[in-house]
C-alpha positions in Angstrom: 171.9 175.4 90.6 174.1 178.4 91.1 177.9 178.2 90.8 179.8 180.5 93.3 183.3 181.5 92.2 185.7 183.2 94.6 188.3 185.3 92.9 191.8 185.9 94.1 192.1 189.6 94.9 195.8 189.4 94.2 195.1 188.5 90.5 191.8 190.3 89.9 191.3 193.9 90.6 188.1 196.0 90.9 187.6 199.3 89.2 187.6 202.3 91.5 185.8 204.1 93.1 182.8 201.8 93.6 184.7 198.6 92.9 181.5 197.0 91.5 183.1 196.1 88.2 186.3 194.2 87.4 189.2 195.7 85.3 189.2 193.9 81.9 185.9 192.3 82.9 185.3 190.5 79.5 188.6 188.7 79.7 188.1 187.7 83.3 184.6 186.3 82.6 186.1 184.2 79.8 188.8 182.9 82.1 186.3 182.1 84.8 184.0 180.3 82.4 186.9 178.2 81.2 187.8 177.1 84.7 184.2 176.3 85.6 183.8 174.4 82.4 186.8 172.2 83.2 185.5 171.5 86.7 182.0 170.6 85.3 183.4 168.2 82.8 185.6 166.6 85.5 182.5 166.1 87.6 180.4 164.8 84.7 183.1 162.3 83.7 183.1 160.9 87.3 179.3 160.4 87.1 179.7 158.7 83.7 181.9 156.1 85.4 179.3 155.3 88.0 175.9 155.6 86.4 174.2 153.1 84.0 174.0 154.4 80.4 170.3 155.1 80.6 170.7 157.2 83.8 173.7 159.1 82.4 171.7 159.9 79.3 169.0 161.6 81.4 171.6 164.4 82.0 171.4 165.5 78.4 170.4 169.1 79.2 173.3 169.4 81.6 175.7 168.0 79.0 174.4 170.5 76.5 174.7 173.4 78.9 178.4 172.6 79.6 179.1 171.9 75.9 180.3 168.4 76.5 177.9 166.4 74.3 180.9 164.4 73.1 180.7 162.4 76.3 177.6 160.7 74.8 179.4 159.5 71.7 180.1 156.0 73.1 176.9 155.8 75.2 174.5 153.1 73.6 171.4 155.2 74.5 170.0 158.3 72.7 168.7 160.7 75.4 165.1 161.8 75.6 164.6 165.0 73.7 167.1 164.4 70.9 164.5 162.5 68.8 160.9 163.3 68.3 157.9 161.7 66.7 155.4 163.4 64.4 152.4 163.5 66.6 149.6 164.3 64.1 148.9 165.4 60.5 151.9 167.7 59.7 151.2 171.3 58.8 153.2 174.5 58.3 154.1 175.7 61.7 155.0 179.4 61.3 155.9 180.7 64.8 154.1 177.9 66.7 155.9 174.5 66.7 153.2 171.8 66.8 154.3 168.9 64.6 156.8 167.2 66.9 156.6 165.6 70.3 159.8 164.5 72.2 160.4 160.8 72.1 161.8 158.7 75.0 165.1 156.9 75.3 166.1 155.0 72.2 168.8 152.3 72.3 171.7 151.8 69.8 170.5 148.2 69.2 167.0 149.5 68.1 168.6 151.8 65.6 171.2 149.4 64.2 168.7 146.6 63.8 166.3 148.9 62.0 163.6 148.7 64.6 163.8 152.4 64.8 164.5 154.7 61.8 165.7 158.2 62.4 165.0 160.9 59.8 166.5 164.3 59.2 163.8 166.6 57.9 163.7 170.3 57.1 160.8 172.3 58.3 157.4 171.8 56.6 157.7 175.6 55.9 160.8 174.8 53.8 161.3 174.2 50.1 160.3 170.5 50.1 157.1 171.3 52.0 155.0 168.5 53.6 155.9 165.7 51.2 158.8 164.1 53.2 156.9 164.7 56.4 153.9 162.7 55.1 156.2 159.8 54.1 157.9 159.9 57.5 154.6 160.1 59.4 153.1 157.2 57.6 156.3 155.1 58.0 156.4 155.9 61.8 159.9 157.4 61.6 161.5 159.4 64.4 162.8 162.8 63.6 166.3 164.2 64.6 165.3 167.3 66.6 168.0 168.4 69.0 171.8 168.3 68.6 174.4 165.6 69.4 178.2 165.8 68.9 179.4 165.4 65.3 181.1 162.2 66.2 178.0 160.4 67.6 177.3 157.0 66.3 173.7 158.0 65.3 174.8 159.9 62.2 176.0 156.7 60.6 172.4 155.4 60.6 170.3 158.6 60.1 168.3 159.0 56.9 168.7 162.4 55.4 165.6 163.6 53.6 167.2 166.9 52.8 169.6 165.3 50.3 167.2 162.9 48.5 163.7 163.8 47.4 160.5 161.8 48.0 158.9 160.9 44.7 155.1 161.6 44.4 152.8 159.6 42.1 149.1 160.2 41.8 147.2 156.9 41.3 143.7 156.8 39.8 143.2 160.5 39.2 139.6 161.2 38.3 139.7 165.0 37.5 140.9 168.3 38.7 139.3 171.4 40.2 140.5 174.9 41.2 140.2 176.6 44.6 140.9 180.3 45.0 140.9 181.5 48.6 142.1 184.6 50.5 145.1 182.7 52.0 145.6 179.6 49.7 144.7 178.7 46.2 145.7 176.2 43.6 144.6 173.2 41.5 143.3 170.1 43.2 143.8 166.6 41.9 141.1 164.1 43.0 142.3 160.5 43.0 141.9 157.1 44.4 145.2 157.4 46.3 148.7 158.7 45.9 152.1 157.0 46.4 155.2 158.4 48.1 158.4 156.6 47.3 161.8 157.1 48.9 164.6 154.9 47.5 163.2 151.3 47.2 160.4 151.9 49.7 157.0 153.4 49.1 153.7 154.0 50.9 150.2 154.4 49.4 148.0 157.0 51.1 144.2 157.0 50.7 143.0 158.8 53.8 145.1 162.0 54.1 145.4 164.8 51.6 148.7 166.4 50.8 149.8 169.8 49.4 152.5 169.1 46.7 154.8 172.1 47.3 156.8 171.7 44.1 153.7 171.8 41.9 151.4 174.0 44.0 148.9 171.2 43.8 146.4 169.9 46.4 146.3 166.0 46.2 143.0 164.7 47.6 142.4 161.0 47.8 138.9 159.6 48.0 139.2 159.0 51.8 139.6 162.6 52.9 137.1 165.4 52.7 138.3 167.3 55.9 140.0 170.3 54.2 142.9 170.1 56.6 145.3 170.2 53.7 145.1 174.0 53.7 147.4 173.9 56.7 150.2 172.4 54.6 149.8 175.3 52.1 149.9 178.1 54.6 150.8 178.6 58.3 148.0 181.3 58.6 150.5 183.6 60.4 150.4 187.2 59.2 153.3 189.6 58.9 153.0 190.4 62.6 153.5 186.7 63.5 149.9 186.6 64.6 147.9 183.4 63.9 144.7 183.8 62.0 143.2 180.4 63.0 139.7 181.6 62.3 140.6 182.0 58.6 142.0 178.5 58.6 138.8 177.1 60.1 136.7 179.1 57.6 138.8 177.9 54.6 138.5 174.3 55.9 134.7 174.7 55.9 134.7 176.1 52.4 136.9 173.3 51.1 134.7 170.6 52.7 131.6 172.1 51.2 133.1 172.4 47.7 135.1 169.1 47.7 132.6 166.8 49.4 130.2 166.6 46.5 133.0 165.7 44.2 134.2 163.0 46.6 130.7 161.6 46.8 130.7 161.5 42.9 127.5 163.6 42.7 126.6 166.4 40.3 125.4 169.5 42.1 123.6 172.4 40.5 126.0 174.6 38.5 125.4 177.9 40.2 125.5 176.5 43.7 128.7 174.6 43.0 130.5 177.7 41.7 129.2 179.8 44.7 130.6 177.2 47.1 134.0 177.3 45.3 134.2 181.1 45.2 132.9 181.9 48.7 136.4 182.1 50.1 137.7 184.3 47.2 138.3 188.0 47.7 135.2 190.0 46.6 137.2 192.3 44.4 138.5 189.6 42.0 136.9 187.8 39.2 137.7 184.2 40.0 137.6 181.1 37.9 136.3 177.6 38.9 136.6 174.3 37.1 134.2 171.5 37.8 133.8 168.0 36.5 130.1 167.6 35.7 129.9 164.3 33.9 132.9 162.4 35.0 134.9 163.9 32.1 137.0 167.0 32.0 134.5 169.7 31.2 135.6 173.3 32.0 133.2 175.9 33.2 134.1 179.5 34.1 132.2 182.1 36.0 132.2 185.9 35.6 130.3 188.7 37.1 128.4 189.5 33.9 127.2 186.0 33.2 127.3 182.7 34.9 128.9 180.8 32.1 131.4 181.9 29.5 131.1 178.4 27.9 128.1 176.3 27.1 126.0 175.2 30.0 126.7 171.6 31.3 124.3 168.8 30.5 121.0 168.7 32.2 121.1 167.1 35.6 118.7 164.3 34.5 120.6 163.6 31.2 122.9 160.6 31.0 126.6 161.2 30.4 128.1 159.5 27.4 
C-alpha cells in the first residue's frame, strides 16, 4: 500500500531552481509522518471496534508499522509471530536463525490457566548458552520472539530465564573423556542422564546431549551418540560470517566414532581409540586424550614420541578389578 500525501503549496515551498526538493525537508517529512500516523491510528481504531479479536490481531504487522502496538493491550489474543516454538534441538545460530518457528494465535485464557507458558530467553549464543533452551524445549514452552507494548497483559505471566538460572545436575556419571578439535574442545561427562531444574520444576533428559556453557563441559547421556552437541559449543561461522557446515559434519562424525564405543561400554584398542579422539585435532599440536579402559578413572596420554606417557592399560582379555 502506498500513501499519497498532497501538500499545500501555500505552506510548503520547493527549493529553486528545479523545485525537486522542499525547503527544510527534514522538518516537513517529520510533520507529514505525524499527520499520516494520526490518520492511520484513527482508521485502525475504527477497525478494532468492528473486528473480532482474532481478526484484529492478524493486523500485527500493520500495528507494528504504525507504532500503535498499545491497541493490543486489551485484546485477549496474542498475534501470530509474537511467540515462537523451539522447532528442534537448539544450537548456536551465528548469522542464521534456525531455532525458532512462529507460533499461531494464543489466547489470554490459555496463558492465564497455564495451558501455555511463555519464556523469555536470550540467544543460545549468549552467556547462559543452551541450558535454558534445553529446559524450555523439553517443557514445550513458547518463546517471546517479537515485541508488544510495555503495558501488554502478557508480561505479567511471562517467565524470564534471563533473571533466574537453570540448575544442572549430572545423574549417574560413569567417567569423563577429553575431545580436542579444530573448532570445539572440552571435557565430556558420560552419564545415565542429567537433570535441569528451574524453580520447583525439573526435567530429566536421557536422549539429548547438552553443552554446559558455564563449565565448558559436554554432558552426554547414554541415549545420545549423535555428536550434534558440537552445534551448542560453536555456530561454525567464521570471522567473515560464512558458515563452515562441512567442519560441523566432520566433527560430528569424529565425535560419533570416538564416543560410541564408550556409550556401548566396550574397551577398544588403545592406539585406535586415541587416533579416533585426535583425528579432528590440529596437526601442529600435541594433544591429550583421556579414556576409561576398565570402568574406572584411568588416565592415558599420547605424545608424538611414544604412545603412552603412563603405563599401558590392562590387556583386553584381562578382567578388571
